[in-house]
Backbone as a printed PyTorch tensor [residue, N CA C, xyz], in Angstrom:
tensor([[[ 24.6620, -42.0110, -76.2270],
         [ 24.4160, -40.8830, -75.3580],
         [ 23.2940, -41.2720, -74.4220]],

        [[ 23.3970, -40.7940, -73.1100],
         [ 22.4850, -41.1310, -72.1150],
         [ 21.1150, -40.4270, -72.4190]],

        [[ 20.0970, -41.0180, -71.8900],
         [ 18.7820, -40.4930, -72.0820],
         [ 18.7350, -39.0700, -71.4760]],

        [[ 18.1540, -38.1080, -72.2750],
         [ 18.0910, -36.7270, -71.7700],
         [ 19.3290, -35.8880, -72.0590]],

        [[ 20.4010, -36.5240, -72.6080],
         [ 21.6270, -35.7150, -72.8380],
         [ 21.3990, -34.9810, -74.1350]],

        [[ 22.1250, -33.8890, -74.2170],
         [ 22.0250, -32.9880, -75.4120],
         [ 23.2380, -33.2420, -76.2700]],

        [[ 23.0060, -33.4270, -77.5630],
         [ 24.1240, -33.6240, -78.5000],
         [ 24.8090, -32.3380, -78.7840]],

        [[ 26.0280, -32.3750, -79.2140],
         [ 26.8390, -31.1540, -79.4320],
         [ 26.7800, -30.7650, -80.8920]],

        [[ 25.8240, -31.2100, -81.6240],
         [ 25.7570, -30.7690, -83.0230],
         [ 24.4910, -30.0030, -83.3450]],

        [[ 24.4580, -29.4900, -84.5910],
         [ 23.3130, -28.6660, -84.9050],
         [ 22.4980, -29.2830, -86.0470]],

        [[ 21.4650, -28.6460, -86.3880],
         [ 20.4540, -29.1450, -87.3360],
         [ 21.1620, -29.3310, -88.6560]],

        [[ 20.5770, -30.2710, -89.4340],
         [ 21.2180, -30.5480, -90.7780],
         [ 21.2470, -29.3450, -91.6920]],

        [[ 20.3850, -28.3940, -91.5330],
         [ 20.4240, -27.1480, -92.4680],
         [ 21.3330, -26.1260, -91.8570]],

        [[ 22.1720, -26.4270, -90.8280],
         [ 23.1920, -25.6080, -90.2740],
         [ 22.6660, -24.5300, -89.2660]],

        [[ 21.3810, -24.6320, -88.9540],
         [ 20.8190, -23.6320, -88.0220],
         [ 21.3530, -23.8820, -86.5710]],

        [[ 21.9480, -22.8760, -85.9880],
         [ 22.5730, -23.0600, -84.6380],
         [ 21.4880, -23.0030, -83.5410]],

        [[ 20.3170, -22.5970, -83.8910],
         [ 19.3080, -22.4500, -82.8220],
         [ 18.5690, -23.7340, -82.5100]],

        [[ 18.9680, -24.8380, -83.1390],
         [ 18.3730, -26.0710, -82.8870],
         [ 19.4510, -27.1160, -82.4110]],

        [[ 18.9820, -27.9720, -81.4810],
         [ 19.9080, -28.9450, -80.9470],
         [ 19.0740, -30.2420, -80.6600]],

        [[ 19.7300, -31.3460, -80.5900],
         [ 19.1270, -32.6100, -80.3080],
         [ 18.9740, -32.7640, -78.7460]],

        [[ 17.7520, -33.1280, -78.3030],
         [ 17.5300, -33.3690, -76.9230],
         [ 16.5810, -34.5670, -76.8290]],

        [[ 16.9970, -35.6280, -76.1550],
         [ 16.1500, -36.8830, -76.1250],
         [ 15.7260, -37.3730, -77.4760]],

        [[ 16.6760, -37.2490, -78.4210],
         [ 16.3740, -37.8220, -79.7990],
         [ 15.5520, -36.9480, -80.7020]],

        [[ 15.1310, -35.7310, -80.3110],
         [ 14.2980, -34.8400, -81.1080],
         [ 15.0290, -33.4420, -81.2340]],

        [[ 14.7910, -32.7070, -82.3090],
         [ 15.2990, -31.3810, -82.4870],
         [ 14.5110, -30.4650, -81.7080]],

        [[ 15.2200, -29.5490, -80.9880],
         [ 14.5490, -28.5030, -80.1310],
         [ 15.2180, -27.1170, -80.4470]],

        [[ 14.4740, -26.1280, -80.3110],
         [ 15.0420, -24.7670, -80.3910],
         [ 15.9390, -24.5620, -79.1880]],

        [[ 17.1090, -23.9890, -79.4040],
         [ 18.0070, -23.5830, -78.3590],
         [ 17.5620, -22.3390, -77.6460]],

        [[ 16.9620, -21.4200, -78.4140],
         [ 16.5650, -20.1850, -77.8620],
         [ 15.0200, -20.2320, -77.7240]],

        [[ 14.5790, -19.5000, -76.7080],
         [ 13.0820, -19.4070, -76.4770],
         [ 12.5640, -18.4160, -77.5760]],

        [[ 11.3280, -18.5270, -77.9590],
         [ 10.7260, -17.6760, -78.9330],
         [ 10.9050, -16.0960, -78.5780]],

        [[ 10.8610, -15.2820, -79.5940],
         [ 11.2080, -13.8890, -79.4190],
         [ 10.2800, -13.2720, -78.4280]],

        [[  8.9630, -13.5400, -78.5100],
         [  8.0320, -12.8910, -77.5680],
         [  8.2580, -13.2810, -76.0960]],

        [[  8.6130, -14.5780, -75.9510],
         [  8.8510, -14.9630, -74.5540],
         [ 10.2020, -14.3770, -74.0350]],

        [[ 11.1630, -14.3350, -74.9440],
         [ 12.4570, -13.6300, -74.5110],
         [ 12.1760, -12.1610, -74.1710]],

        [[ 11.3660, -11.4930, -75.0190],
         [ 11.0430, -10.1290, -74.6580],
         [ 10.3010,  -9.9910, -73.3530]],

        [[  9.4630, -10.9160, -72.9950],
         [  8.8080, -10.8860, -71.7100],
         [  9.7630, -11.0740, -70.5910]],

        [[ 10.6860, -11.9560, -70.7290],
         [ 11.7880, -12.1530, -69.7230],
         [ 12.5590, -10.8900, -69.5350]],

        [[ 12.9770, -10.2500, -70.6450],
         [ 13.6870,  -9.0040, -70.5310],
         [ 12.9720,  -7.9140, -69.8700]],

        [[ 11.6880,  -7.7580, -70.2500],
         [ 10.8580,  -6.7000, -69.6550],
         [ 10.6960,  -6.9080, -68.1990]],

        [[ 10.2640,  -8.1820, -67.7630],
         [  9.9670,  -8.4650, -66.4030],
         [ 11.2620,  -8.2620, -65.5560]],

        [[ 12.2280,  -8.9290, -65.9950],
         [ 13.5050,  -8.8900, -65.2160],
         [ 14.1160,  -7.5110, -65.2150]],

        [[ 14.0510,  -6.7690, -66.2960],
         [ 14.5050,  -5.4200, -66.3630],
         [ 13.8250,  -4.4830, -65.4200]],

        [[ 12.4580,  -4.6290, -65.4720],
         [ 11.6290,  -3.7500, -64.6020],
         [ 11.9210,  -4.1110, -63.0580]],

        [[ 12.0420,  -5.3470, -62.8350],
         [ 12.3360,  -5.8520, -61.4250],
         [ 13.6640,  -5.2120, -60.9820]],

        [[ 14.6670,  -5.3020, -61.7540],
         [ 15.9970,  -4.8590, -61.3750],
         [ 16.0360,  -3.3210, -61.3200]],

        [[ 15.4460,  -2.6370, -62.2940],
         [ 15.5010,  -1.1880, -62.4140],
         [ 14.6750,  -0.6120, -61.2260]],

        [[ 13.5160,  -1.1170, -60.9350],
         [ 12.7000,  -0.6300, -59.8200],
         [ 13.4090,  -0.8870, -58.5080]],

        [[ 14.0440,  -1.9950, -58.3600],
         [ 14.7690,  -2.3070, -57.0920],
         [ 15.9450,  -1.3490, -56.9240]],

        [[ 16.7640,  -1.1360, -57.9440],
         [ 17.9280,  -0.2820, -57.8910],
         [ 17.5120,   1.1380, -57.6540]],

        [[ 16.4340,   1.6030, -58.3340],
         [ 16.0160,   2.9430, -58.2030],
         [ 15.4450,   3.1940, -56.7330]],

        [[ 14.7680,   2.2850, -56.2650],
         [ 14.2830,   2.3460, -54.8800],
         [ 15.4530,   2.3920, -53.8650]],

        [[ 16.4140,   1.5390, -54.1030],
         [ 17.5810,   1.4560, -53.2070],
         [ 18.3790,   2.8420, -53.2570]],

        [[ 18.5870,   3.3290, -54.5820],
         [ 19.2650,   4.6390, -54.6960],
         [ 18.5530,   5.6880, -53.9220]],

        [[ 17.2000,   5.8030, -54.0850],
         [ 16.4510,   6.8880, -53.3620],
         [ 16.4380,   6.7180, -51.9160]],

        [[ 16.4460,   5.3960, -51.4700],
         [ 16.4260,   5.0730, -50.0370],
         [ 17.7460,   5.4930, -49.3600]],

        [[ 18.8070,   5.2500, -50.1030],
         [ 20.1200,   5.5190, -49.5600],
         [ 20.5930,   7.0330, -49.6300]],

        [[ 20.2240,   7.6120, -50.7340],
         [ 20.7420,   8.9240, -51.0430],
         [ 19.7290,  10.1200, -51.1540]],

        [[ 18.4980,   9.8410, -51.1140],
         [ 17.5070,  10.8800, -51.3420],
         [ 16.5420,  11.1310, -50.1840]],

        [[ 16.7430,  10.5330, -49.0530],
         [ 15.8130,  10.7390, -47.9290],
         [ 16.0990,  12.1650, -47.3540]],

        [[ 14.9620,  12.7590, -46.9270],
         [ 14.9590,  14.1650, -46.4120],
         [ 14.8890,  14.1450, -44.8940]],

        [[ 15.5960,  14.9120, -44.2430],
         [ 15.4900,  15.1270, -42.8260],
         [ 14.3060,  16.1190, -42.5730]],

        [[ 13.2590,  15.6790, -41.9350],
         [ 12.2480,  16.5330, -41.5520],
         [ 12.1170,  16.7810, -40.0830]],

        [[ 11.1000,  17.4730, -39.6160],
         [ 11.0630,  17.7070, -38.1610],
         [ 10.7450,  16.5190, -37.3810]],

        [[ 10.2560,  15.4440, -38.0910],
         [  9.8970,  14.1770, -37.3750],
         [ 10.8570,  13.0250, -37.7080]],

        [[ 12.0450,  13.3910, -38.2210],
         [ 12.9630,  12.2740, -38.6290],
         [ 13.1960,  12.2230, -40.1110]],

        [[ 13.6550,  11.0690, -40.5500],
         [ 13.8170,  10.9130, -41.9700],
         [ 12.6100,  10.6920, -42.7530]],

        [[ 12.3690,  11.3080, -43.8420],
         [ 11.2650,  11.2140, -44.7070],
         [ 11.5810,  10.5980, -45.9960]],

        [[ 11.0020,   9.5870, -46.4260],
         [ 11.4080,   8.8990, -47.7060],
         [ 11.0420,   9.8590, -48.9010]],

        [[ 11.6880,   9.6210, -50.0050],
         [ 11.4100,  10.3210, -51.1980],
         [ 10.0430,   9.9040, -51.7220]],

        [[  9.3150,  10.8060, -52.3270],
         [  7.9470,  10.5490, -52.7760],
         [  7.8280,   9.4350, -53.8130]],

        [[  8.8910,   9.1300, -54.5120],
         [  8.8550,   8.0920, -55.5280],
         [  9.0740,   6.6780, -54.9750]],

        [[  9.5200,   6.6340, -53.7270],
         [  9.7670,   5.2980, -53.0880],
         [  8.5450,   4.4110, -53.0290]],

        [[  7.3950,   4.8600, -52.5550],
         [  6.2640,   3.9280, -52.5530],
         [  5.9030,   3.3260, -53.8480]],

        [[  5.7560,   4.1150, -54.9280],
         [  5.3650,   3.5600, -56.1680],
         [  6.4440,   2.5920, -56.7600]],

        [[  7.7070,   2.9820, -56.5750],
         [  8.7810,   2.0430, -57.0010],
         [  8.6990,   0.7320, -56.2850]],

        [[  8.5020,   0.8150, -54.9550],
         [  8.3700,  -0.4450, -54.1180],
         [  7.1760,  -1.2630, -54.6270]],

        [[  6.1120,  -0.6620, -54.9450],
         [  4.9190,  -1.3430, -55.4420],
         [  5.2690,  -1.9830, -56.7710]],

        [[  5.9120,  -1.2420, -57.6670],
         [  6.3160,  -1.7700, -59.0110],
         [  7.1990,  -3.0160, -58.7560]],

        [[  8.1160,  -2.8950, -57.8870],
         [  9.1470,  -3.9680, -57.5820],
         [  8.3920,  -5.1610, -57.0850]],

        [[  7.4000,  -4.9490, -56.2240],
         [  6.5590,  -6.1240, -55.6270],
         [  5.7870,  -6.8420, -56.7310]],

        [[  5.1510,  -6.0150, -57.6110],
         [  4.3430,  -6.6050, -58.6140],
         [  5.2380,  -7.4150, -59.5980]],

        [[  6.3240,  -6.8180, -60.0470],
         [  7.1870,  -7.5300, -60.9860],
         [  7.8760,  -8.6830, -60.3050]],

        [[  8.1180,  -8.6320, -58.9930],
         [  8.5960,  -9.8360, -58.2690],
         [  7.6880, -10.9610, -58.3160]],

        [[  6.3730, -10.7140, -58.1930],
         [  5.4350, -11.7810, -58.2860],
         [  5.4270, -12.3380, -59.7460]],

        [[  5.4660, -11.4940, -60.7960],
         [  5.5230, -11.9110, -62.1840],
         [  6.7910, -12.7080, -62.3670]],

        [[  7.8880, -12.2580, -61.7410],
         [  9.1550, -13.0170, -61.8670],
         [  9.1120, -14.4220, -61.3050]],

        [[  8.3470, -14.6340, -60.2120],
         [  8.2910, -15.9750, -59.6170],
         [  7.5920, -16.9060, -60.6780]],

        [[  6.5550, -16.4970, -61.3460],
         [  6.0070, -17.3180, -62.4460],
         [  7.0780, -17.5240, -63.5340]],

        [[  7.7340, -16.4780, -63.9070],
         [  8.7320, -16.5560, -64.9480],
         [  9.9080, -17.5220, -64.5700]],

        [[ 10.4360, -17.4000, -63.3540],
         [ 11.4910, -18.2530, -62.9730],
         [ 11.1150, -19.7370, -62.7700]],

        [[  9.8030, -19.8760, -62.3220],
         [  9.2590, -21.2930, -62.3190],
         [  9.1710, -21.9100, -63.7190]],

        [[  8.7720, -21.1110, -64.6680],
         [  8.6650, -21.6030, -66.0750],
         [ 10.1190, -21.8430, -66.6390]],

        [[ 10.9660, -20.9750, -66.3640],
         [ 12.3580, -21.1430, -66.8920],
         [ 12.9880, -22.4540, -66.1830]],

        [[ 12.6840, -22.6370, -64.8930],
         [ 13.1870, -23.7900, -64.2280],
         [ 12.6990, -25.0770, -64.9200]],

        [[ 11.4580, -25.0880, -65.2780],
         [ 10.8660, -26.3500, -65.9460],
         [ 11.4390, -26.4660, -67.3420]],

        [[ 11.4250, -25.3550, -68.0720],
         [ 11.6760, -25.4860, -69.5270],
         [ 13.2220, -25.4410, -69.7780]],

        [[ 13.9190, -24.4930, -69.2010],
         [ 15.3130, -24.2020, -69.5380],
         [ 16.2150, -25.0860, -68.7100]],

        [[ 16.0490, -25.0610, -67.4170],
         [ 17.0790, -25.7650, -66.5670],
         [ 16.8580, -27.2600, -66.7490]],

        [[ 15.6230, -27.7810, -66.6790],
         [ 15.4240, -29.1890, -66.8010],
         [ 15.9530, -29.7290, -68.1490]],

        [[ 15.7470, -28.9220, -69.2450],
         [ 16.2200, -29.4060, -70.5630],
         [ 17.6710, -29.4530, -70.7160]],

        [[ 18.4150, -28.4260, -70.1750],
         [ 19.8640, -28.3530, -70.4560],
         [ 20.7180, -28.8310, -69.2980]],

        [[ 20.1340, -29.1920, -68.1260],
         [ 20.9530, -29.6710, -67.0780],
         [ 21.5000, -30.9980, -67.3850]],

        [[ 20.8510, -31.8790, -68.2230],
         [ 21.3870, -33.1750, -68.5460],
         [ 22.5680, -33.0040, -69.4410]],

        [[ 22.7470, -31.9070, -70.1790],
         [ 23.8950, -31.6790, -71.0530],
         [ 25.1650, -31.3300, -70.2500]],

        [[ 25.0490, -31.1220, -68.9500],
         [ 26.1700, -30.7960, -68.0920],
         [ 26.9670, -29.5190, -68.5430]],

        [[ 26.2890, -28.6280, -69.0950],
         [ 26.8720, -27.3680, -69.4930],
         [ 26.3500, -26.1790, -68.6340]],

        [[ 27.2740, -25.4050, -68.1790],
         [ 27.0240, -24.2120, -67.3750],
         [ 26.2220, -24.5470, -66.1410]],

        [[ 26.4930, -25.6290, -65.5430],
         [ 25.7540, -26.0560, -64.3360],
         [ 26.1650, -25.1510, -63.1710]],

        [[ 27.4350, -24.8020, -63.0480],
         [ 27.8460, -23.9590, -61.9620],
         [ 27.3140, -22.6110, -62.0500]],

        [[ 27.3190, -21.9180, -63.2870],
         [ 26.7640, -20.5550, -63.3320],
         [ 25.2630, -20.6390, -63.2920]],

        [[ 24.6490, -21.6160, -63.8230],
         [ 23.1840, -21.6980, -63.7410],
         [ 22.7130, -22.0380, -62.3100]],

        [[ 23.4850, -22.9200, -61.6330],
         [ 23.0860, -23.2000, -60.2100],
         [ 23.2760, -22.0380, -59.2730]],

        [[ 24.3600, -21.3240, -59.5880],
         [ 24.6540, -20.0730, -58.7660],
         [ 23.5030, -19.0580, -59.0150]],

        [[ 23.1410, -18.8780, -60.2400],
         [ 22.0980, -17.9250, -60.6560],
         [ 20.7410, -18.3840, -59.9520]],

        [[ 20.4210, -19.6570, -60.0770],
         [ 19.1560, -20.0580, -59.4110],
         [ 19.2550, -19.9440, -57.8720]],

        [[ 20.3950, -20.1780, -57.2410],
         [ 20.5290, -20.0230, -55.8480],
         [ 20.2890, -18.6010, -55.4730]],

        [[ 20.9200, -17.6510, -56.2630],
         [ 20.7630, -16.2140, -55.9550],
         [ 19.2520, -15.8820, -56.0030]],

        [[ 18.5850, -16.3240, -57.0410],
         [ 17.1770, -16.0010, -57.2100],
         [ 16.3770, -16.4980, -56.0240]],

        [[ 16.7220, -17.7270, -55.6030],
         [ 16.0600, -18.2760, -54.3720],
         [ 16.2860, -17.4530, -53.1460]],

        [[ 17.5000, -17.0540, -52.9050],
         [ 17.7960, -16.2270, -51.7300],
         [ 17.1270, -14.8420, -51.8640]],

        [[ 17.0780, -14.2890, -52.9870],
         [ 16.4050, -13.0120, -53.2710],
         [ 14.7970, -13.1850, -53.0190]],

        [[ 14.2920, -14.3420, -53.3750],
         [ 12.9330, -14.5350, -53.0670],
         [ 12.6710, -14.7080, -51.5540]],

        [[ 13.4410, -15.3980, -50.8970],
         [ 13.2520, -15.6410, -49.4130],
         [ 13.5070, -14.3170, -48.7040]],

        [[ 14.5530, -13.5570, -49.0590],
         [ 14.7620, -12.2290, -48.3690],
         [ 13.5960, -11.2490, -48.7300]],

        [[ 13.1460, -11.2410, -49.9970],
         [ 12.0450, -10.4050, -50.2490],
         [ 10.7420, -10.6810, -49.4970]],

        [[ 10.4790, -11.9560, -49.3350],
         [  9.3330, -12.2520, -48.4320],
         [  9.5770, -11.9030, -47.0150]],

        [[ 10.8640, -12.0820, -46.5530],
         [ 11.2040, -11.7330, -45.1700],
         [ 11.0390, -10.2270, -44.9930]],

        [[ 11.4140,  -9.4380, -45.9520],
         [ 11.2290,  -7.9780, -45.8130],
         [  9.7550,  -7.6170, -45.7120]],

        [[  8.9030,  -8.4020, -46.3140],
         [  7.4890,  -8.1380, -46.3490],
         [  6.7250,  -8.6050, -45.0670]],

        [[  7.1860,  -9.7800, -44.5940],
         [  6.4540, -10.5230, -43.5410],
         [  7.1500, -10.6220, -42.1390]],

        [[  8.4620, -10.4120, -42.1220],
         [  9.2050, -10.5480, -40.8000],
         [  9.0620,  -9.1600, -40.0850]],

        [[  8.8440,  -9.2860, -38.7620],
         [  8.5780,  -8.0400, -38.0070],
         [  9.7830,  -7.6490, -37.1020]],

        [[ 10.7650,  -8.5820, -36.9340],
         [ 11.9270,  -8.2590, -36.0880],
         [ 12.8140,  -7.1930, -36.8140]],

        [[ 13.2120,  -6.2350, -36.1700],
         [ 14.0730,  -5.2030, -36.7460],
         [ 15.4430,  -5.8030, -37.1310]],

        [[ 16.0310,  -6.6020, -36.2550],
         [ 17.2610,  -7.2050, -36.5710],
         [ 17.2340,  -8.0320, -37.8120]],

        [[ 16.1750,  -8.8940, -37.9480],
         [ 16.0440,  -9.7920, -39.1190],
         [ 15.6850,  -8.9500, -40.3690]],

        [[ 14.9990,  -7.8450, -40.2450],
         [ 14.7020,  -6.9740, -41.3200],
         [ 15.9490,  -6.3630, -41.8810]],

        [[ 16.8820,  -5.8910, -40.9980],
         [ 18.1370,  -5.2950, -41.3800],
         [ 19.0100,  -6.3730, -42.1460]],

        [[ 19.0780,  -7.5380, -41.5810],
         [ 19.8630,  -8.6470, -42.0870],
         [ 19.3170,  -8.9510, -43.5520]],

        [[ 17.9920,  -9.1570, -43.6140],
         [ 17.4290,  -9.5510, -44.9430],
         [ 17.5790,  -8.4030, -45.9300]],

        [[ 17.4130,  -7.1890, -45.4280],
         [ 17.6030,  -6.0120, -46.3370],
         [ 19.0620,  -5.9340, -46.9220]],

        [[ 19.9600,  -6.1150, -46.0700],
         [ 21.3640,  -6.1220, -46.5730],
         [ 21.6910,  -7.1480, -47.5630]],

        [[ 21.2250,  -8.3770, -47.2610],
         [ 21.4460,  -9.5030, -48.2670],
         [ 20.6870,  -9.2520, -49.5120]],

        [[ 19.4430,  -8.8460, -49.4300],
         [ 18.6450,  -8.5560, -50.5900],
         [ 19.2140,  -7.4920, -51.4760]],

        [[ 19.6680,  -6.3890, -50.8070],
         [ 20.3450,  -5.2210, -51.5760],
         [ 21.5400,  -5.6860, -52.3100]],

        [[ 22.4520,  -6.4070, -51.5830],
         [ 23.6800,  -6.7750, -52.2480],
         [ 23.5080,  -7.7590, -53.3400]],

        [[ 22.7420,  -8.7800, -53.0640],
         [ 22.4550,  -9.7660, -54.1980],
         [ 21.6580,  -9.1660, -55.3120]],

        [[ 20.6820,  -8.3280, -54.9830],
         [ 19.8480,  -7.7620, -55.9920],
         [ 20.5980,  -6.8700, -56.9540]],

        [[ 21.5770,  -6.1640, -56.4350],
         [ 22.4190,  -5.3100, -57.3360],
         [ 23.3470,  -6.1650, -58.0450]],

        [[ 23.8810,  -7.1850, -57.4260],
         [ 24.9270,  -7.9580, -58.0660],
         [ 24.4560,  -9.1850, -58.9640]],

        [[ 23.1430,  -9.4370, -58.8880],
         [ 22.6780, -10.5580, -59.7140],
         [ 22.8720, -10.3920, -61.1870]],

        [[ 22.9490,  -9.1770, -61.6290],
         [ 23.1230,  -8.9410, -63.0740],
         [ 24.4550,  -9.4750, -63.5360]],

        [[ 25.5190,  -9.3750, -62.6730],
         [ 26.8080,  -9.8670, -63.0130],
         [ 26.7620, -11.3740, -63.2190]],

        [[ 26.0360, -12.1200, -62.4630],
         [ 25.8850, -13.5810, -62.6120],
         [ 25.0540, -13.9220, -63.8300]],

        [[ 24.0460, -13.1550, -64.0530],
         [ 23.2020, -13.4260, -65.2820],
         [ 23.9480, -13.0940, -66.5010]],

        [[ 24.7380, -12.0310, -66.5750],
         [ 25.4900, -11.6990, -67.7750],
         [ 26.5590, -12.7920, -68.0220]],

        [[ 27.1690, -13.2060, -66.8950],
         [ 28.3010, -14.2570, -66.9940],
         [ 27.6000, -15.6290, -67.4730]],

        [[ 26.4450, -15.9600, -67.0520],
         [ 25.7590, -17.1970, -67.5080],
         [ 25.4040, -17.0560, -69.0110]],

        [[ 24.8720, -15.9300, -69.4270],
         [ 24.5530, -15.6180, -70.7580],
         [ 25.7750, -15.6530, -71.6530]],

        [[ 26.8600, -15.0410, -71.2030],
         [ 28.0900, -14.9160, -71.9330],
         [ 28.6480, -16.3410, -72.1820]],

        [[ 28.6370, -17.2370, -71.2060],
         [ 29.1110, -18.6190, -71.4320],
         [ 28.2770, -19.4060, -72.3270]],

        [[ 26.8900, -19.1370, -72.3150],
         [ 25.9880, -19.7730, -73.2580],
         [ 26.3850, -19.3930, -74.7490]],

        [[ 26.6010, -18.1210, -74.8920],
         [ 27.0060, -17.5670, -76.2250],
         [ 28.3110, -18.2110, -76.7320]],

        [[ 29.2290, -18.2770, -75.7690],
         [ 30.5620, -18.8150, -76.1550],
         [ 30.5360, -20.2190, -76.4740]],

        [[ 29.6610, -21.0680, -75.7640],
         [ 29.5880, -22.4900, -76.0980],
         [ 28.8260, -22.6760, -77.4130]],

        [[ 27.8370, -21.7360, -77.7280],
         [ 27.2940, -21.8530, -79.0570],
         [ 28.2280, -21.6340, -80.2140]],

        [[ 29.1130, -20.6630, -79.9740],
         [ 30.0900, -20.3520, -80.9360],
         [ 31.1280, -21.5110, -81.1130]],

        [[ 31.4810, -22.1930, -79.9880],
         [ 32.4040, -23.3380, -80.1460],
         [ 31.6950, -24.4510, -80.8640]],

        [[ 30.4370, -24.6180, -80.6250],
         [ 29.6970, -25.8200, -81.2520],
         [ 29.4540, -25.6220, -82.7550]],

        [[ 29.5750, -24.3160, -83.1940],
         [ 29.3980, -24.1120, -84.6310],
         [ 30.6120, -24.2280, -85.4620]],

        [[ 31.7650, -24.3820, -84.7960],
         [ 33.0550, -24.4470, -85.5900],
         [ 33.1450, -25.8920, -86.0970]]])
């Protein structure tokens, strides 16, 4: 087996959460607390973004001076921004620990690569929404950010589903 490749077998005691990587046994799953942090941060990021988008699209009021945003939009946007910063740390950590470790095994590269690309585009468009002043570029970045932000869960679930399916195949 090539250096860095992952073996397709499990620990001698039958535990499915361990696998061989570079000649040593490693946990397949991240520890429970880290997994919980991932779920909380990513969940808060997605929910705050979707809630803000829903309010922006469907709850704006027409006032005497034009459209008035819903009162919950500013705190939701603040929450989204703070969790986005936390998610940058999180995705950097996942890139180093998760992607680097399992990329050599040549499993789920297309789904993982797609997911990482979507996160990269969401990061760039998020920064563009904050820093770019051109109205045309703001609209373009907002459209891309909105569509990918809502749809990213489909790619994440698909990537997770294929990981579960490959674990089940390996245990047979």
